[in-house]
C-alpha positions in Angstrom: 66.6 -34.2 18.4 64.4 -32.1 20.8 65.7 -29.0 22.6 64.1 -27.0 25.4 63.9 -23.3 26.0 66.1 -21.9 28.7 64.4 -21.5 32.1 62.1 -18.6 32.1 61.1 -16.3 35.0 57.5 -16.8 36.1 56.7 -13.3 34.9 57.0 -14.6 31.3 54.9 -17.7 31.7 51.6 -16.0 30.8 53.0 -14.7 27.5 54.8 -18.0 26.8 51.6 -20.1 27.3 49.5 -17.7 25.2 52.0 -17.9 22.3 52.2 -21.7 22.8 48.4 -21.9 22.6 48.3 -19.7 19.5 50.8 -21.9 17.7 49.3 -25.3 18.6 45.6 -25.0 19.1 43.8 -28.0 17.6 46.8 -30.4 17.5 46.3 -33.9 19.0 47.9 -34.6 22.3 49.1 -37.1 24.9 49.1 -35.8 28.5 51.5 -37.6 30.8 51.8 -37.2 34.6 55.0 -38.2 36.4 54.8 -38.3 40.2 57.0 -40.1 42.7 54.0 -41.9 44.3 52.4 -43.2 41.0 55.3 -43.1 38.5 54.6 -42.0 34.9 51.0 -42.3 33.9 49.2 -41.4 30.6 46.1 -39.3 31.6 44.7 -38.9 28.1 45.5 -39.6 24.5 44.3 -38.1 21.2 42.4 -35.0 22.6 42.9 -31.8 20.6 44.8 -29.0 22.5 42.6 -26.0 23.2 44.9 -23.9 25.4 47.1 -23.4 28.4 47.1 -20.6 30.9 49.0 -19.4 34.0 47.4 -18.1 37.2 50.2 -16.4 39.2 48.1 -16.0 42.4 47.8 -19.8 42.8 51.0 -20.8 40.9 48.7 -22.9 38.8 48.9 -23.9 35.1 45.7 -25.0 33.4 45.7 -27.2 30.3 42.5 -27.4 28.3 41.8 -30.2 25.9 38.8 -31.3 23.9 36.8 -31.0 20.7 35.6 -27.5 19.9 32.0 -27.1 20.8 31.7 -30.6 22.3 31.1 -31.6 26.0 31.6 -35.3 25.3 35.4 -35.2 24.9 36.7 -32.4 27.2 39.4 -32.2 29.9 40.9 -29.4 32.0 44.0 -30.5 33.8 45.0 -28.1 36.7 48.6 -28.2 37.9 49.3 -26.6 41.3 52.6 -25.5 42.6 54.2 -24.9 39.2 57.9 -24.2 39.5 59.2 -24.3 35.9 57.8 -24.5 32.4 59.6 -25.4 29.2 58.7 -25.8 25.5 60.4 -28.7 23.8 61.0 -28.1 20.1 62.5 -30.2 17.3 65.4 -29.0 15.2 63.1 -27.3 12.8 61.7 -25.2 15.6 58.3 -26.9 15.8 56.8 -27.4 19.2 56.9 -31.0 20.3 55.8 -30.8 24.0 55.1 -28.6 27.0 56.8 -29.6 30.2 55.7 -28.3 33.6 57.7 -29.1 36.7 55.6 -28.8 39.9 55.7 -29.6 43.6 54.3 -33.1 42.9 56.6 -34.1 40.0 56.1 -33.1 36.3 53.5 -33.0 33.6 54.3 -33.4 29.9 51.9 -32.5 27.1 53.1 -34.1 23.9 51.8 -33.7 20.4 51.0 -36.7 18.3 52.6 -36.6 14.9 50.7 -38.5 12.2 
């Protein structure tokens, strides 16, 4: 069973995303976009997670994915108008996903378990 952090104030998002990056860098991912106009779409699969950051001036979350030192498999996904972030964890406390609610819907970064 997954569980989500309680809602966090935006002032804590930078620290939350830094800690999330530290715990999960290098794990394989699936990035899903869910918007009313297109529905749920998978944007990428099997890219390693490099990091996530918060820009409070633009209310933007950046998710960086790709192989370390490679330009062949690289993706930066920019999410404007972020309104809420949450880290979904399993019962053992391991991160399962990062959920960002934004003006255009939501983005979900899930980790692939092998």
